[in-house]
C-alpha positions in Angstrom: -0.2 0.1 0.1 1.4 3.3 -0.9 2.3 5.6 2.3 0.0 8.3 0.5 -3.0 6.1 1.2 -2.3 5.9 5.1 -3.0 9.8 5.3 -6.7 9.7 6.1 -7.3 13.6 5.6 -8.0 13.8 2.1 -6.9 17.6 2.0 -3.6 16.7 3.6 -3.0 13.7 1.3 -3.5 16.0 -1.7 -1.5 18.9 -0.1 1.5 16.2 0.4 0.9 15.1 -3.0 1.2 18.4 -4.5 4.1 19.5 -2.3 6.1 16.4 -3.8 6.0 17.9 -6.9 7.0 21.3 -5.8 10.0 19.7 -4.1 10.8 17.7 -7.3 11.1 20.8 -9.1 13.2 22.6 -6.7 15.2 19.8 -6.1 15.8 18.9 -10.1 17.1 22.4 -10.9 19.1 22.9 -8.2 20.8 19.6 -8.6 22.3 20.5 -12.1 22.8 24.1 -11.2 24.9 23.2 -8.3 27.3 21.1 -10.5 27.3 23.6 -13.0 31.4 24.0 -12.5 31.7 20.4 -13.2 29.6 20.5 -16.4 31.5 23.5 -17.6 34.9 21.9 -16.9 33.7 18.6 -18.6 32.7 20.3 -21.8 35.6 23.1 -21.6 33.5 26.0 -21.8 33.4 29.6 -21.9 32.1 31.8 -19.5 29.6 32.9 -22.6 28.9 29.4 -23.4 27.8 28.9 -20.0 25.4 31.9 -20.1 23.9 30.5 -23.4 23.8 27.2 -21.7 21.5 28.7 -18.9 19.6 30.9 -21.2 18.6 28.0 -23.3 16.5 26.7 -20.4 14.4 29.9 -20.3 14.0 30.0 -24.1 12.9 26.2 -23.9 10.1 27.4 -21.4 8.9 30.4 -23.2 9.0 28.8 -26.7 7.1 25.6 -25.7 4.0 27.6 -23.8 1.4 27.3 -26.3 2.2 23.6 -26.6 2.0 23.4 -22.9 -1.3 25.0 -22.9 -2.9 22.7 -25.4 -1.2 19.6 -23.1 -2.9 20.9 -20.0 -6.4 21.0 -21.8 -5.8 17.6 -23.4 -4.0 15.7 -20.5 -4.9 17.5 -17.5 -2.5 19.0 -14.8 -2.3 15.2 -12.9 -1.0 13.5 -15.9 1.2 16.4 -17.3 2.7 16.8 -13.9 3.5 13.3 -13.6 5.0 12.7 -17.1 6.9 16.1 -17.1 8.4 15.2 -13.8 9.3 11.8 -14.6 10.9 13.2 -17.8 13.1 15.9 -15.7 14.2 13.0 -13.7 15.5 11.0 -16.6 16.9 14.3 -18.1 19.3 14.3 -15.2 21.2 11.2 -16.4 21.5 12.6 -19.9 23.0 15.8 -18.3 25.5 13.4 -16.7 27.1 12.3 -19.6 26.9 15.3 -22.1 29.1 14.4 -25.3 29.5 18.1 -26.5 28.1 21.7 -26.4 25.4 21.3 -29.2 23.9 18.4 -27.3 24.2 20.3 -24.2 22.3 23.2 -25.6 19.5 20.7 -26.9 19.0 19.1 -23.4 18.8 22.2 -21.7 16.2 23.3 -24.1 14.4 20.1 -23.3 14.9 20.7 -19.6 13.4 24.3 -20.0 10.3 22.9 -21.8 9.8 20.3 -19.4 9.9 22.6 -16.4 7.5 24.8 -18.0 5.0 22.0 -18.1 5.9 21.1 -14.6 5.4 24.7 -13.4 2.2 25.1 -15.1 0.6 21.7 -14.0 2.0 21.7 -10.4 0.5 25.2 -9.8 -2.9 24.2 -11.2 -2.9 21.3 -8.9 -2.3 23.6 -6.2 -4.7 26.1 -7.0 -7.6 23.2 -7.7 -6.6 21.9 -4.3 -7.5 25.0 -2.5 -10.8 25.3 -4.5 -11.9 21.8 -3.8 -11.3 22.0 0.1 -11.6 25.9 0.4 -8.3 26.0 2.4 -5.3 27.7 1.5 -2.2 26.0 0.7 -0.4 27.6 -2.4 2.3 29.7 -0.2 3.5 26.6 1.7 3.7 24.7 -1.5 6.1 27.6 -2.7 8.2 27.2 0.3 8.5 23.4 -0.2 10.1 24.4 -3.5 12.7 26.4 -2.0 13.1 23.4 0.6 13.9 21.2 -2.4 16.4 23.6 -3.9 18.0 23.5 -0.4 18.0 19.6 -0.1 19.7 19.6 -3.5 22.4 22.1 -2.5 23.2 19.9 0.3 23.2 16.6 -1.4 25.2 18.3 -4.2 28.1 19.3 -1.3 28.1 15.7 0.0 28.2 13.8 -3.0 31.0 16.3 -4.6 33.0 15.2 -1.4 32.7 11.7 -2.0 33.2 11.6 -5.9 33.5 14.2 -8.9 31.4 11.7 -11.1 28.1 13.2 -12.0 26.7 10.1 -13.1 26.3 8.8 -9.6 25.1 11.9 -8.3 22.3 12.7 -10.7 21.4 8.8 -10.8 20.9 9.3 -7.2 19.1 12.5 -7.8 16.9 10.9 -10.2 15.8 7.9 -8.2 14.8 10.3 -5.5 12.4 12.4 -7.9 10.9 9.1 -9.2 10.3 8.1 -5.6 8.7 11.3 -4.9 6.7 11.0 -7.8 5.5 7.3 -6.9 4.5 8.8 -3.2 2.4 11.7 -5.0 0.8 9.6 -7.8 -2.3 8.6 -5.7 -3.1 11.8 -4.0 -3.1 14.2 -6.9 -6.4 15.6 -8.2 -8.0 13.8 -10.9 -9.8 16.4 -12.7 -9.1 20.2 -13.8 -11.9 22.8 -13.8 -12.2 24.8 -17.2 -14.3 28.2 -17.1 -17.9 28.1 -18.1 -17.2 30.2 -21.1 -14.5 28.1 -22.3 -16.9 24.9 -22.2 -19.5 26.9 -23.9 -17.4 27.7 -26.9 -16.0 23.9 -26.8 -12.6 25.5 -27.3 -9.5 23.2 -27.4 -7.2 25.4 -28.9 -5.1 28.1 -27.4 -6.4 31.6 -27.7 -4.9 34.9 -27.1 -5.0 36.0 -23.4 -7.6 38.5 -21.9 -6.8 41.6 -20.5 -7.3 40.3 -17.0 -4.7 37.4 -17.9 -2.4 40.2 -19.1 -2.5 42.1 -15.7 -1.8 39.0 -13.9 1.1 38.3 -16.3 2.4 41.8 -15.7 2.4 41.4 -11.8 4.0 38.1 -12.1 6.8 39.6 -14.3 7.5 42.4 -12.1 7.2 40.0 -9.0 9.9 37.6 -10.5 12.1 40.5 -11.9 12.3 41.5 -8.2 12.9 38.2 -6.8 15.6 37.0 -9.3 17.6 40.2 -9.3 17.8 40.2 -5.4 19.3 36.8 -5.5 21.7 37.9 -8.3 22.8 41.2 -7.2 22.3 41.7 -3.6 25.9 40.1 -2.6 27.4 42.5 -5.3 25.8 45.4 -3.9 26.8 44.6 -0.4 30.3 44.2 -1.5 30.8 47.0 -3.7 28.5 49.6 -2.4 27.7 48.8 1.3 31.4 48.0 1.7 30.5 45.0 3.5 33.2 42.4 4.7 33.6 39.2 2.5 32.0 37.4 5.3 29.1 39.7 5.3 28.5 40.0 1.7 26.6 36.7 1.1 24.2 37.5 3.8 22.2 39.8 1.4 21.3 36.7 -0.5 20.7 34.6 2.9 18.3 37.4 4.4 16.3 37.4 1.3 16.2 33.9 1.1 15.3 33.2 4.6 12.7 35.6 4.8 10.9 34.3 1.6 10.6 31.0 3.2 9.4 32.2 6.2 6.9 34.5 4.9 5.8 31.5 2.6 5.4 29.2 5.6 2.9 31.8 7.3 1.4 33.5 4.2 -1.5 31.0 3.9 -2.9 31.8 7.4 -2.3 35.8 6.2 -4.2 35.1 3.0 -7.1 33.6 5.0 -7.3 36.6 7.2 -6.6 39.6 4.9 -7.2 38.0 1.4 -4.8 37.8 -1.4 -5.3 41.2 -2.9 -4.1 43.1 0.3 -1.3 40.3 0.8 0.0 41.4 -2.9 -0.4 45.1 -2.9 0.7 45.5 0.7 3.5 43.2 0.8 5.1 44.5 -2.9 4.6 48.0 -1.7 6.7 47.0 1.7 9.3 45.6 -0.4 9.5 48.6 -2.8 9.4 51.3 0.0 11.9 49.0 2.2 14.6 48.7 -0.5 14.0 52.5 -1.5 15.0 53.6 1.9 17.8 51.1 2.2 19.4 52.6 -0.8 18.9 56.2 0.2 20.5 55.1 3.7 23.5 53.4 2.4 25.5 51.1 4.5 25.5 47.5 5.1 22.9 47.4 8.0 20.3 49.3 6.2 20.9 47.1 3.2 20.1 44.0 5.4 17.2 45.6 6.7 15.9 46.5 3.0 16.6 43.0 1.6 14.7 41.6 4.4 11.5 43.6 3.4 12.0 42.6 -0.1 12.1 39.0 0.9 9.0 39.2 3.3 6.8 41.3 1.0 7.7 39.7 -2.3 7.2 36.0 -1.1 3.4 35.9 -1.5 3.3 37.4 -5.0 3.6 34.3 -7.1 1.6 32.1 -5.1 -1.5 34.4 -5.2 -1.0 35.5 -8.6 -1.0 31.7 -9.6 -4.1 31.0 -7.7 -5.7 34.0 -9.3 -4.8 32.8 -12.9 -6.1 29.2 -12.3 -9.5 30.7 -11.8 -9.3 31.9 -15.4 -8.4 28.6 -16.8 -5.5 26.7 -17.9 -4.7 28.8 -20.7 -4.3 31.9 -18.4 -2.2 29.8 -15.9 0.0 28.8 -18.8 0.6 32.6 -20.1 1.2 33.9 -16.5 3.5 31.1 -15.8 5.4 32.0 -18.7 5.6 35.4 -18.3 6.9 34.9 -15.0 9.8 32.5 -16.3 10.5 35.5 -18.7 10.8 37.9 -15.6 13.4 35.5 -14.3 15.2 35.3 -17.5 15.4 38.8 -18.4 15.2 40.4 -15.0 19.0 39.9 -13.9 20.6 41.1 -17.2 18.4 44.2 -17.6 19.7 44.9 -14.0 23.2 44.5 -15.1 22.7 46.8 -18.0 21.4 49.6 -15.5 24.2 48.8 -13.3 26.7 49.1 -16.1 25.3 52.3 -17.2 24.2 54.1 -14.2 25.5 52.1 -11.2 24.4 49.4 -8.9 22.1 51.7 -6.6 20.1 52.9 -9.5 19.8 49.2 -10.8 18.5 48.2 -7.4 16.2 51.3 -7.6 14.9 49.7 -10.6 14.2 46.7 -8.4 12.3 48.8 -6.2 10.3 50.4 -8.9 9.3 46.8 -10.2 8.3 45.8 -6.8 6.0 49.0 -6.8 4.7 47.9 -10.0 3.5 44.6 -8.7 1.2 46.6 -6.2 0.0 48.9 -8.9 -1.0 45.8 -11.2 -2.3 44.0 -7.9 -5.1 47.1 -8.0 -6.4 46.0 -11.4 -6.8 42.3 -10.5 -10.0 40.7 -9.4 -9.2 38.7 -6.2 -11.2 36.1 -4.3 -13.1 38.0 -1.5 -11.9 36.6 2.0 -14.3 34.0 3.1 -16.1 33.7 -0.4 -16.6 30.2 -1.7 -14.6 29.6 -4.6 -16.7 29.0 -7.6 -14.3 26.2 -9.2 -14.8 24.0 -6.2 -17.8 22.1 -7.8 -15.9 21.2 -10.9 -12.2 21.0 -9.8 -12.7 17.2 -9.1 -12.0 14.8 -6.2 -8.5 13.4 -5.3 -7.8 10.2 -7.4 -8.4 7.0 -4.8 -10.5 9.0 -2.6 -14.2 7.5 -1.9 
């Protein structure tokens, strides 16, 4: 008997199953990212070639989003999530034995496409879980994604100490992902909800996004730009601008990451108390104002306080926006997820261009502006009122294997 079946609470069973998907995605990504130096050495790559390799994952995700939208409608989020996650596990084995650079680019393009598919389908499962049981879960699921990345980093450190061979490390990681999928299989929701207007039209093809979807996508873009830029540029700001010591400089990334995880652990209860709209608008405004004041004040301590405000404020944006997008159907969710990927891909380089032209203070000022734009977009999004019964509950399906 599967361990999942021994969890009697159906909501908890579904939450654990969906959490396994989120953990798997964070774990798979961080596994190969942590061993990127070994891949670079194995293929004898230049820094520019490594950059193109990383960009290939984003290109794969963005280029295939219409295909993902069609697959979501035809397969459903459960089958698409399990299939794409299994393929990502097997792709780790291919990454461990890359013969040359062209094959590496192809593999990374495939990785990006599969990541895009899993990202959309697992968030669809999380949003449907909330709708069926009328209980918030999405923020904690995104915290589990971060936990998967942390576990992958720790495993990479341990495996690197034992062996320099990627095959053993990636085989262990792939086996762990497949075990998680076996655990998750019986607990995922069996059906997806489609909006009534889609059913009436009988549409099975991807269509142009609505204005509501574009506002959601804009909020996601600016939110992921803020999140990604802080991860990439905070340590450099601490060292070059705040004049922090070599030991203190990495604390910029640590503060943002810790605050994001903590915020996501508690954000579901905040959402139940205040609603998604106030959480997104207030949190992103906190991130913008906190970072702006830190940049104006200068120094390491104000910077760390400002970075903490960013982590705390921006953490709930993506979970809340994914839930709102899922209410508009799988096409909207796919578009919003793709725009989020675009923000993560394009944000850090754009911040780098600004830093090169005007300095890092102005560059991080642009990050503060992006956070404030999230708040502005949040005023244009239709959020579910606190305490309102979601209109998707009756059609979202029941967990597979439940009575």
